[in-house]
C-alpha positions in Angstrom: -41.9 66.8 -75.9 -42.1 69.6 -73.5 -38.9 71.5 -72.7 -38.8 72.4 -69.0 -37.7 76.0 -68.1 -35.9 77.1 -64.9 -38.1 79.2 -62.5 -35.1 81.5 -62.3 -35.2 82.3 -66.0 -38.9 82.1 -66.7 -42.3 82.3 -65.0 -43.5 79.4 -67.2 -42.9 75.7 -66.5 -42.3 74.8 -70.2 -41.4 76.5 -73.5 -44.8 75.6 -74.9 -46.5 77.5 -72.0 -44.2 80.5 -72.7 -45.0 80.4 -76.4 -48.8 80.1 -75.8 -48.6 83.1 -73.4 -46.7 85.1 -76.0 -49.3 84.3 -78.7 -52.1 85.3 -76.3 -50.4 88.5 -75.3 -49.6 89.5 -78.9 -53.3 88.9 -79.9 -54.4 91.1 -77.0 -52.0 93.9 -78.1 -53.3 93.7 -81.7 -56.9 93.8 -80.4 -56.2 96.9 -78.4 -54.4 98.6 -81.3 -57.4 97.9 -83.5 -59.9 99.3 -81.0 -61.8 102.2 -82.6 -62.8 103.9 -79.4 -61.1 107.2 -78.5 -58.0 107.2 -76.3 -58.5 108.2 -72.7 -56.0 110.8 -71.5 -53.6 109.7 -68.8 -54.7 112.5 -66.4 -58.3 111.3 -66.8 -57.4 107.7 -65.9 -55.4 108.9 -62.9 -58.3 111.1 -61.6 -60.7 108.1 -61.9 -58.3 105.8 -60.1 -57.7 108.4 -57.3 -61.5 108.5 -56.9 -61.7 104.8 -56.6 -58.9 104.7 -54.0 -60.5 107.6 -52.0 -63.8 105.8 -52.0 -62.2 102.6 -50.8 -60.3 104.4 -48.0 -63.5 106.2 -46.9 -65.4 102.9 -46.8 -62.7 101.3 -44.6 -63.0 104.1 -42.0 
């Protein structure tokens, strides 16, 4: 039987949904931790994002 959750306390409708999301999230974290690719420095990520934002703003004009 499914246990209903309050929308004030949880973004999920049932305990089963919350547990399924938790399992999925933990699997994604483990996958990321096991990724052998080199880490990208924070400054490099921000520079890329700023470029994407600047390009989008220029396109809107």
